[in-house]
C-alpha positions as CSV (number, residue, x, y, z in Angstrom):
1,M,97.5,108.5,87.7
2,T,98.6,105.2,86.3
3,S,96.0,102.4,86.1
4,R,98.2,100.5,88.6
5,I,97.5,103.1,91.3
6,R,93.8,103.6,90.3
7,S,93.2,99.8,90.6
8,A,94.8,99.8,94.0
9,I,92.1,102.0,95.6
10,P,89.9,99.1,96.7
11,L,92.8,97.8,98.8
12,I,92.7,100.9,100.9
13,L,90.6,100.4,104.0
14,I,89.2,103.7,105.2
15,A,89.9,103.7,108.9
16,G,86.7,105.4,110.2
17,L,85.8,108.9,111.2
18,L,88.5,109.5,113.7
19,G,92.3,109.4,113.5
20,T,95.5,110.5,115.1
21,P,95.3,113.8,117.1
22,S,96.1,116.9,115.1
23,L,96.8,120.1,117.0
24,A,96.6,119.3,120.7
25,E,94.8,122.5,121.5
26,D,92.0,121.7,119.0
27,M,91.8,117.9,119.1
28,L,88.1,118.0,119.6
29,G,87.3,120.4,116.7
30,T,84.0,122.3,116.6
31,A,81.6,120.5,114.3
32,G,80.8,117.0,113.1
33,P,82.4,114.0,114.9
34,I,85.1,114.6,117.5
35,R,88.4,114.9,115.7
36,S,90.4,112.7,118.0
37,F,90.6,111.3,121.5
38,G,93.7,111.0,123.6
39,F,94.9,111.4,127.1
40,G,95.5,115.2,127.2
41,T,98.1,116.1,129.7
42,C,97.4,113.0,131.9
43,K,100.6,111.0,132.2
44,L,99.2,108.4,134.6
45,P,98.9,104.7,133.5
46,Y,95.5,103.5,132.2
47,P,94.2,102.0,135.6
48,A,94.7,105.3,137.3
49,R,93.0,107.2,134.4
50,A,90.1,104.7,134.6
51,R,89.8,105.4,138.3
52,G,89.4,109.1,137.5
53,E,92.7,110.3,138.9
54,C,93.2,112.6,136.0
55,D,89.6,114.0,136.0
56,P,89.2,117.7,136.4
57,P,87.7,119.1,139.6
58,E,83.9,118.9,140.0
59,V,81.8,122.0,139.3
60,S,80.9,123.9,142.5
61,A,77.3,123.4,143.6
62,T,77.3,126.9,145.0
63,L,77.3,128.6,141.5
64,P,74.1,129.8,139.9
65,A,72.4,127.2,137.7
66,D,73.3,128.9,134.4
67,V,76.9,129.3,135.4
68,R,77.1,125.7,136.7
69,S,75.7,124.6,133.3
70,Q,78.4,126.4,131.4
71,Q,81.1,125.2,133.7
72,R,80.0,121.7,133.1
73,V,80.6,122.1,129.4
74,V,84.1,123.1,130.1
75,R,84.6,120.1,132.4
76,A,83.0,117.8,129.8
77,R,85.5,119.0,127.2
78,Q,88.3,118.3,129.5
79,L,87.0,114.8,130.2
80,T,86.6,114.2,126.5
81,E,90.2,115.2,125.9
82,I,91.3,112.4,128.2
83,A,88.9,109.9,126.6
84,R,86.6,109.7,129.7
85,L,83.5,109.7,127.4
86,P,80.7,108.3,129.6
87,Q,81.7,110.8,132.3
88,A,81.7,113.6,129.8
89,I,78.2,112.7,128.5
90,A,77.0,112.5,132.1
91,E,78.3,116.0,132.8
92,L,76.5,117.3,129.7
93,D,73.3,115.5,130.7
94,T,73.4,117.5,134.0
95,A,74.3,120.7,132.2
96,I,71.3,120.4,129.9
97,T,69.0,119.6,132.8
98,E,70.2,122.7,134.5
99,Q,69.9,124.8,131.4
100,P,67.9,123.1,128.6
101,G,68.8,125.7,126.0
102,N,72.6,125.3,126.6
103,V,73.7,125.2,122.9
104,P,77.4,124.2,123.6
105,A,76.2,121.4,125.8
106,L,73.7,120.1,123.3
107,L,76.2,120.3,120.5
108,L,79.0,118.6,122.3
109,R,76.7,115.8,123.5
110,A,75.5,115.4,119.9
111,R,79.1,115.2,118.6
112,L,80.0,112.6,121.2
113,R,77.1,110.5,120.0
114,I,78.3,110.3,116.4
115,P,78.4,107.8,114.8
116,A,77.0,105.2,117.3
117,Q,73.8,107.1,118.4
118,L,72.7,109.1,115.4
119,T,69.1,109.3,116.5
120,E,70.0,110.9,119.8
121,A,72.7,113.1,118.1
122,T,70.1,114.4,115.6
123,R,67.7,115.2,118.5
124,D,70.4,117.2,120.3
125,V,71.4,119.1,117.1
126,K,67.8,120.0,116.4
127,A,67.4,121.3,119.9
128,A,70.6,123.4,119.5
129,L,69.3,124.8,116.2
130,Q,65.9,125.6,117.7
131,A,67.7,127.6,120.4
132,A,70.3,129.1,117.9
133,P,69.2,128.7,114.3
134,E,72.2,130.6,113.0
135,N,74.8,128.5,114.9
136,A,77.4,127.5,112.2
137,D,78.7,124.5,114.1
138,A,75.2,123.1,114.7
139,L,74.5,123.6,111.0
140,A,77.7,121.8,110.0
141,T,77.1,119.0,112.4
142,M,73.6,118.4,111.1
143,A,75.1,118.4,107.6
144,F,77.5,115.6,108.7
145,I,74.6,113.6,110.2
146,L,72.7,113.8,106.9
147,I,75.6,112.3,104.8
148,G,74.2,109.3,103.0
149,Q,70.6,110.2,104.0
150,D,70.0,113.5,102.1
151,D,73.3,114.7,100.6
152,Q,71.6,117.6,98.8
153,A,70.2,119.0,102.0
154,A,73.4,118.3,103.8
155,L,75.5,120.2,101.2
156,Q,73.2,123.2,101.6
157,L,73.6,123.1,105.4
158,A,77.4,122.9,105.1
159,T,77.3,125.9,102.8
160,D,75.1,127.8,105.1
161,A,77.5,127.1,107.9
162,L,80.4,128.4,105.9
163,V,78.5,131.6,105.0
164,R,78.2,132.2,108.8
165,N,81.7,131.1,109.6
166,P,84.0,130.9,106.5
167,P,87.2,129.8,108.2
168,S,85.6,126.7,109.9
169,V,87.9,123.9,109.1
170,D,85.4,121.3,110.2
171,A,82.6,122.7,108.0
172,L,85.0,122.8,105.1
173,W,85.9,119.2,105.6
174,I,82.3,118.2,105.9
175,R,81.4,120.1,102.7
176,A,84.4,118.5,100.9
177,I,83.0,115.0,101.7
178,L,79.6,116.0,100.4
179,A,81.0,117.7,97.2
180,N,83.0,114.5,96.4
181,R,79.9,112.3,97.0
182,S,78.0,114.5,94.5
183,G,80.6,114.1,91.8
184,R,82.5,117.3,92.3
185,P,86.0,116.3,93.4
186,E,87.4,119.7,92.2
187,Q,85.2,121.6,94.6
188,S,86.0,119.1,97.3
189,E,89.7,119.5,96.9
190,A,89.3,123.3,96.9
191,D,87.5,123.2,100.2
192,L,90.3,121.0,101.6
193,D,92.9,123.3,100.3
194,R,91.3,126.1,102.3
195,A,91.0,124.0,105.4
196,I,94.7,123.0,105.3
197,A,95.7,126.6,104.6
198,I,93.9,127.6,107.8
199,E,95.1,124.6,109.8
200,P,98.0,122.7,108.2
201,D,98.1,120.1,110.9
202,D,94.5,119.0,110.6
203,R,94.9,115.2,110.0
204,R,91.5,114.4,108.7
205,S,91.5,117.2,106.1
206,R,94.8,116.0,104.8
207,M,93.7,112.4,104.8
208,T,90.5,113.2,102.9
209,R,92.5,115.3,100.4
210,A,94.9,112.4,99.9
211,E,92.1,110.0,99.1
212,I,90.5,112.4,96.7
213,R,93.8,113.2,95.0
214,L,94.4,109.4,94.6
215,Q,90.9,109.0,93.1
216,T,91.5,111.8,90.6
217,G,94.9,110.7,89.4
218,K,97.1,113.0,91.5
219,A,99.2,110.3,93.1
220,A,102.2,112.6,93.8
221,G,99.9,115.1,95.6
222,A,98.3,112.3,97.6
223,K,101.7,111.1,98.7
224,E,102.7,114.7,99.8
225,D,99.6,114.8,102.1
226,L,100.5,111.3,103.5
227,D,104.1,112.4,104.0
228,A,102.9,115.3,106.0
229,I,100.6,113.2,108.2
230,L,103.4,110.6,108.8
231,A,105.9,113.3,109.6
232,A,103.6,114.3,112.5
233,G,103.6,110.8,113.9
234,S,102.6,107.1,113.4
235,D,99.4,106.6,111.4
236,L,98.3,103.2,110.2
237,Q,95.9,104.4,107.6
238,A,98.4,106.8,106.1
239,L,101.1,104.2,106.0
240,Q,98.8,101.7,104.2
241,M,97.7,104.3,101.6
242,R,101.3,105.5,101.0
243,A,102.4,101.9,100.5
244,T,99.7,101.4,97.9
245,I,100.8,104.5,96.1
246,L,104.5,103.5,96.2
247,A,103.7,100.0,94.9
248,G,101.6,101.5,92.1
249,L,104.5,103.7,91.1
250,G,106.7,100.6,91.0
251,D,108.7,101.5,94.1
252,D,108.3,98.1,95.8
253,S,111.3,98.7,98.2
254,A,109.8,101.8,99.7
255,A,106.3,100.2,99.8
256,L,107.7,97.3,101.8
257,A,109.6,99.6,104.1
258,D,106.3,101.3,105.0
259,L,104.5,98.0,105.5
260,N,107.3,96.5,107.6
261,K,107.1,99.4,110.0
262,V,103.7,98.0,111.1
263,L,104.0,94.3,110.3
264,G,107.6,93.6,111.3
265,P,110.1,91.9,109.0
266,P,108.8,89.6,106.3
267,G,108.9,85.9,107.1
268,Q,108.1,86.5,110.8
269,R,105.3,84.3,112.3
270,V,102.5,86.4,113.8
271,L,100.3,85.0,116.5
272,P,96.6,85.1,116.0
273,G,94.8,88.1,117.5
274,P,91.5,90.0,117.2
275,A,90.3,90.2,113.6
276,R,91.4,93.5,112.2
277,P,90.7,93.9,108.5
278,D,93.1,96.9,108.2
279,L,96.0,94.8,109.5
280,V,95.0,91.7,107.4
281,N,94.9,93.9,104.3
282,M,98.4,95.1,104.9
283,F,99.6,91.5,105.0
284,V,97.7,90.9,101.7
285,Q,99.3,94.0,100.3
286,R,102.8,92.8,101.4
287,A,102.2,89.3,100.1
288,L,101.4,90.7,96.7
289,I,104.7,92.7,96.6
290,L,106.7,89.8,97.9
291,T,105.3,87.4,95.3
292,R,105.9,89.9,92.5
293,T,109.5,90.4,93.6
294,G,110.3,86.7,93.8
295,R,110.3,86.3,97.6
296,E,107.7,83.5,97.7
297,P,108.8,81.9,101.0
298,D,108.1,85.2,102.7
299,A,104.9,85.7,100.8
300,R,103.8,82.2,101.9
301,Q,104.4,83.2,105.5
302,D,102.2,86.2,105.1
303,L,99.5,84.0,103.7
304,E,99.8,81.9,106.8
305,T,99.4,85.1,108.8
306,I,96.4,86.2,106.8
307,V,94.7,82.9,107.6
308,A,95.6,83.1,111.3
309,L,94.4,86.7,111.7
310,G,91.4,86.7,109.3
311,G,90.1,83.2,109.9
312,N,87.6,81.5,107.6
313,R,85.9,84.8,106.8
314,A,89.1,86.1,105.2
315,I,89.6,82.9,103.2
316,L,86.1,82.9,102.0
317,Q,86.3,86.6,100.9
318,M,89.5,85.8,98.9
319,Q,87.8,82.7,97.4
320,V,84.8,84.8,96.3
321,Y,87.1,87.4,94.7
322,L,89.3,84.9,93.0
323,G,86.2,83.1,91.7
324,G,85.2,86.2,89.8
325,H,88.7,87.0,88.6
326,G,89.9,84.1,86.5
327,F,89.5,81.1,89.0
328,P,85.9,80.0,88.6
329,D,86.5,76.4,89.8
330,L,87.8,77.5,93.2
331,A,85.8,76.0,96.1
332,L,83.9,78.6,98.2
333,N,84.2,76.9,101.6
334,G,86.3,79.2,103.7
335,K,89.1,76.6,104.0
336,R,92.8,76.8,103.1
337,S,93.9,74.5,100.3
338,D,96.8,74.0,97.9
339,Q,94.3,75.1,95.1
340,L,93.7,78.4,97.0
341,D,97.5,79.0,97.5
342,D,98.2,78.3,93.8
343,A,95.4,80.7,92.8
344,L,96.6,83.4,95.2
345,R,100.2,83.1,93.9
346,A,98.9,83.4,90.3
347,C,96.7,86.4,91.3
348,F,99.5,88.2,93.1
349,I,101.9,87.8,90.1
350,N,99.2,89.3,87.9
351,S,99.1,92.8,89.5
352,A,95.7,93.7,88.0
353,C,94.2,90.7,89.9
354,G,96.2,91.1,93.1
355,R,95.5,94.7,93.8
356,G,91.7,94.1,94.0
357,I,91.9,91.6,96.9
358,A,90.8,93.2,100.2
359,I,89.5,91.8,103.4
360,R,86.4,93.8,104.5
361,G,85.0,93.9,107.9
């Protein structure tokens, strides 16, 4: 990988744990965080969905308690698939009350609580493992919860899960994250190769492999993964990363084409909206390319948009970055100025400086 691409990595904003749905029949996955949320087969508009008009039928109260409990898990999965998450968790609460050792219910409730309620998720996974110590999905989910807390223990748990269920795509993805964190990107990529061979449409395995390939100098391979993701549908994170790769390879025209798909044509005034670092960073990325290719009026409009969308926080972050990269006299006040604009233009023209600017949430 060229130094241009390697230096571009800080510009990539990792979008979070969840992404665009992969295979519709397995959008939830089996371990770790829920793969993706959507609306399933529900075609009704949002207000109707919010009123529960797409909800599956209630579980019959005449069934035996253990059967009711299992049926509630099925209904909770259906509710999750249409993004009715509070209702899904309420159904699982009842299922666990009816059958405290209901491992599928405990595990699904834990996964729905990741990442916002890790304490409660941990408690549920421990209860699942107490009832079923060999459960591969519970082992892999606990491994995910421990990422950043105890990577060594998490790596062992993910390996144990794969011993019990070798073709688990989710466990392979979790172990790949841990292997990369422990400085073994080759093992990480090998696990992701296996996951993608099993399930070629798994978006998060491909996205993680693209990131690792980019980090380890395999820009062409990273682009192949991003191409595959984007061939399946729109994906903001994949577009942003691919634009970074294309710009690093010197293909500014293709990079701009990707950015324009999200941002609209250059020079267009964008109204302020909710602060979104990923979107602001794409404008930063495009302003850099526009400046480098001599389109300064369009680049200036993107700077206006960066200020409008990112506010004083975005300006201050750029000032701090510029202060440490050749512009020590720049005021750190979060305010737009001619001095800041001049520094940004100079930074964008100097690609090594420009690629490091990113607005972080």
